Backbone bond lengths (Angstrom), bond angles and torsions (degrees), N, CA, C in turn:
res aa  C-N    CA-C-N  psi(-1)  N-CA   C-N-CA  omega(-1)  CA-C   N-CA-C  phi
1 M - - - 1.447 - - 1.530 110.85 -
2 M 1.315 116.76 -50.94 1.460 120.99 -179.59 1.524 110.22 -63.89
3 E 1.319 115.71 -42.98 1.464 119.73 -179.64 1.527 110.65 -61.95
4 T 1.315 117.07 -38.22 1.461 121.55 178.74 1.533 110.82 -63.23
5 S 1.317 116.74 -43.16 1.468 121.23 178.42 1.524 111.10 -62.90
6 I 1.321 116.15 -42.69 1.464 120.64 -179.76 1.528 110.41 -65.84
7 R 1.321 116.60 -42.44 1.475 120.26 178.19 1.533 110.94 -62.39
8 M 1.325 116.58 -41.49 1.461 120.75 178.52 1.530 110.35 -62.32
9 L 1.326 116.68 -41.30 1.458 121.40 177.41 1.523 110.92 -64.25
10 L 1.316 117.27 -42.55 1.468 121.28 178.18 1.528 110.98 -62.30
11 E 1.318 116.73 -43.14 1.475 120.47 179.33 1.528 111.06 -63.67
12 K 1.326 116.76 -45.09 1.465 121.18 -179.82 1.525 110.50 -63.85
13 T 1.332 116.77 -42.50 1.465 121.35 178.86 1.522 110.62 -62.82
14 T 1.325 116.87 -47.18 1.463 121.51 -179.95 1.523 110.89 -61.48
15 E 1.327 116.10 -42.11 1.468 120.61 179.87 1.533 111.00 -60.93
16 L 1.319 116.84 -46.38 1.470 119.70 -178.93 1.527 111.97 -68.35
17 V 1.318 116.80 -38.35 1.465 119.87 179.54 1.530 110.32 -66.36
18 N 1.326 116.98 -37.13 1.471 120.42 -179.61 1.528 112.70 -66.72
19 R 1.313 117.20 -28.19 1.465 119.60 177.87 1.532 110.68 -121.30
20 I 1.308 114.03 45.00 1.465 122.93 -172.09 1.538 113.13 -58.28
21 D 1.316 118.05 -34.09 1.465 120.35 -175.92 1.522 113.13 -78.73
22 T 1.319 117.77 -14.23 1.461 119.97 -177.29 1.522 112.62 -112.14
23 T 1.319 117.35 6.83 1.457 120.23 -177.66 1.522 111.04 -84.45
24 E 1.313 115.09 153.91 1.454 122.34 179.80 1.524 109.74 -104.12
25 Y 1.306 114.90 164.87 1.460 121.88 179.80 1.528 111.54 -56.81
26 Q 1.326 117.39 -41.64 1.454 121.40 -176.48 1.532 111.56 -61.22
27 E 1.331 116.67 -36.20 1.464 120.04 179.37 1.527 110.63 -65.69
28 W 1.327 116.42 -41.08 1.462 120.19 179.34 1.524 109.97 -69.41
29 S 1.305 116.20 -36.39 1.453 120.27 178.18 1.534 110.82 -63.11
30 S 1.328 116.42 -43.46 1.472 119.04 178.50 1.531 110.91 -66.80
31 L 1.341 117.32 -33.48 1.467 120.03 176.61 1.527 110.30 -64.09
32 V 1.309 117.12 -43.02 1.467 120.70 179.50 1.527 110.17 -62.64
33 E 1.324 117.22 -42.04 1.466 120.52 178.02 1.531 110.88 -62.91
34 L 1.332 116.23 -41.73 1.463 120.52 177.98 1.527 110.76 -63.27
35 R 1.326 115.90 -42.96 1.471 120.11 178.47 1.527 110.66 -60.14
36 E 1.324 115.75 -44.32 1.469 119.66 -179.60 1.529 111.26 -60.96
37 S 1.330 116.15 -43.70 1.468 118.29 -178.23 1.529 111.48 -68.27
38 V 1.330 117.31 -39.69 1.470 120.22 178.99 1.522 110.43 -66.58
39 L 1.327 117.17 -41.96 1.464 119.52 179.65 1.526 111.61 -67.64
40 A 1.329 116.95 -36.89 1.471 119.58 176.38 1.520 110.01 -63.62
41 E 1.324 115.81 -41.06 1.469 120.87 178.17 1.526 110.19 -64.12
42 A 1.327 117.29 -40.24 1.465 121.42 -179.77 1.529 111.39 -67.19
43 M 1.339 116.39 -35.46 1.464 120.09 179.95 1.532 111.03 -68.55
44 N 1.324 116.45 -30.93 1.465 120.35 -178.63 1.525 112.92 -82.89
45 K 1.321 116.15 -14.84 1.464 119.92 179.68 1.527 108.46 -83.15
46 P 1.342 116.90 134.33 1.464 119.58 -175.88 1.527 114.38 -60.55
47 G 1.305 118.23 -43.22 1.462 120.15 -178.40 1.515 110.50 -146.84
48 L 1.302 115.90 139.25 1.461 120.52 178.22 1.519 109.30 -98.08
49 S 1.308 116.13 143.41 1.463 119.98 176.76 1.523 108.88 -73.64
50 E 1.319 116.29 165.48 1.464 120.86 179.04 1.526 110.32 -61.18
51 E 1.319 116.71 -38.48 1.468 120.20 -179.35 1.531 110.50 -65.44
52 E 1.309 117.00 -40.50 1.471 120.63 178.17 1.527 110.72 -65.08
53 K 1.318 116.16 -40.83 1.469 119.98 177.41 1.522 110.98 -62.63
54 Q 1.335 116.61 -41.19 1.469 120.87 179.00 1.528 110.61 -64.05
55 L 1.322 117.09 -42.09 1.469 120.60 178.33 1.530 110.85 -62.58
56 L 1.321 116.61 -40.85 1.463 120.38 178.13 1.528 111.27 -65.40
57 R 1.326 117.14 -36.16 1.470 120.20 175.67 1.529 110.92 -63.58
58 Q 1.334 116.09 -41.53 1.463 120.33 178.05 1.522 110.79 -61.41
59 I 1.309 116.34 -41.95 1.468 120.29 177.19 1.524 109.63 -62.94
60 G 1.316 116.77 -41.51 1.465 121.90 179.62 1.515 113.38 -61.01
61 E 1.327 117.14 -27.08 1.466 120.47 178.80 1.528 111.95 -64.97
62 F 1.317 117.09 -22.52 1.457 121.30 179.75 1.525 113.24 -89.29
63 D 1.322 117.54 -2.98 1.465 121.07 -174.91 1.525 113.20 -55.17
64 S 1.327 117.67 -44.94 1.466 119.79 -177.07 1.529 111.24 -65.88
65 V 1.329 116.69 -37.71 1.469 120.73 179.12 1.526 110.20 -67.92
66 V 1.326 116.11 -45.14 1.463 121.09 -179.81 1.527 110.11 -63.74
67 T 1.316 116.49 -44.91 1.464 120.80 179.77 1.527 110.93 -62.16
68 A 1.320 117.43 -43.54 1.462 120.81 179.56 1.526 111.34 -61.41
69 R 1.328 116.83 -41.30 1.469 120.17 179.30 1.524 111.17 -66.98
70 M 1.324 116.59 -40.30 1.462 120.12 178.63 1.530 110.78 -64.42
71 I 1.314 117.47 -38.31 1.465 121.13 177.53 1.526 109.91 -65.23
72 T 1.331 117.14 -41.58 1.469 120.99 177.54 1.518 110.61 -61.24
73 L 1.320 117.40 -44.95 1.468 120.93 178.50 1.525 111.04 -62.82
74 K 1.315 117.21 -38.69 1.463 121.26 178.48 1.522 110.41 -63.88
75 Q 1.325 116.78 -43.61 1.462 120.64 179.47 1.527 111.51 -64.90
76 E 1.333 116.67 -39.04 1.459 120.48 177.29 1.526 110.38 -62.94
77 A 1.323 116.49 -41.45 1.464 120.65 179.07 1.528 110.99 -65.82
78 Q 1.329 117.04 -42.27 1.456 120.59 177.89 1.521 111.23 -62.51
79 S 1.318 116.24 -41.10 1.459 120.76 178.87 1.530 110.63 -63.33
80 G 1.328 116.31 -43.62 1.460 120.61 178.14 1.519 112.23 -61.96
81 L 1.332 116.40 -42.82 1.461 120.43 178.19 1.524 111.37 -64.33
82 Q 1.315 116.83 -39.25 1.470 120.30 178.96 1.528 110.49 -64.67
83 K 1.319 117.52 -39.47 1.467 120.78 177.26 1.522 110.82 -62.76
84 I 1.334 116.12 -40.96 1.462 120.35 178.51 1.531 110.16 -63.54
85 R 1.327 117.06 -44.04 1.469 120.67 178.60 1.529 110.97 -61.20
86 N 1.334 115.89 -44.33 1.466 119.58 -180.00 1.520 111.16 -62.59
87 T 1.318 116.83 -41.49 1.462 120.98 179.01 1.522 110.45 -62.85
88 R 1.309 117.38 -43.19 1.471 121.35 179.02 1.522 110.70 -62.31
89 M 1.326 116.61 -42.44 1.465 120.11 -179.98 1.528 110.69 -63.89
90 Q 1.323 116.61 -41.70 1.460 119.88 179.31 1.517 111.11 -65.50
91 K 1.325 117.66 -42.32 1.466 120.85 178.57 1.517 110.54 -63.87
92 K 1.315 116.73 -41.63 1.462 121.00 -178.72 1.527 111.05 -64.40
93 A 1.311 116.85 -35.00 1.466 120.18 -179.87 1.526 111.44 -64.85
94 Y 1.308 117.67 -29.20 1.462 121.21 -178.38 1.523 113.34 -96.62
95 Q 1.307 117.69 -7.93 1.455 119.84 178.68 1.520 109.51 -80.19
96 I 1.314 115.60 142.93 1.453 120.29 179.95 1.524 108.33 -86.30
97 D 1.316 115.16 128.85 1.454 120.05 -179.35 1.527 110.20 -98.51
98 Y 1.286 117.06 75.67 1.460 120.99 173.48 1.513 108.68 -149.16
99 T 1.282 114.62 161.58 1.457 120.70 178.61 1.523 107.61 -91.79
100 P 1.300 118.83 120.35 1.452 121.13 -176.06 1.530 113.74 -66.04
101 D 1.328 118.52 -16.04 1.454 121.40 179.76 1.524 112.67 -91.01
102 S 1.305 118.21 6.35 1.460 119.47 -177.49 1.529 110.34 -86.76
103 F 1.310 114.49 156.31 1.458 121.15 -179.91 1.515 109.36 -125.88
104 F 1.315 114.77 150.17 1.451 120.72 174.86 1.520 107.95 -118.13
105 Y 1.326 116.50 138.71 1.461 120.67 178.23 1.508 108.27 -117.44
106 D 1.303 114.51 129.40 1.468 120.08 174.34 1.528 107.74 -93.74
107 I 1.263 116.15 136.69 1.453 120.70 178.27 1.526 107.93 -112.58
108 K 1.340 115.69 127.29 1.460 119.95 178.12 1.514 109.68 -78.62
109 K 1.300 116.36 141.46 1.457 120.48 178.41 1.486 110.85 -108.40
């Protein structure tokens, strides 16, 4: 059971790394969730076999690639949010802040 989970994680990791430039945020998010569940399962298991340890080492070899891609996605998201903020600020600067139903009365002196 544990070995099957680890193999599935290795396959998913390898698949995403092989097509790293065309992957979406959601795919990486699901990979992280899968990694968390497999690692939690591994922590609860009393002892891992040598084969399971080797599979986990193979997965670990992809850590730098996965981390780099996640950082790139984070930067892209931050850039997008900053553009949205800038656009809102520019629109707000040109919007008139008054109530169109208000009236002004001039009083003659």
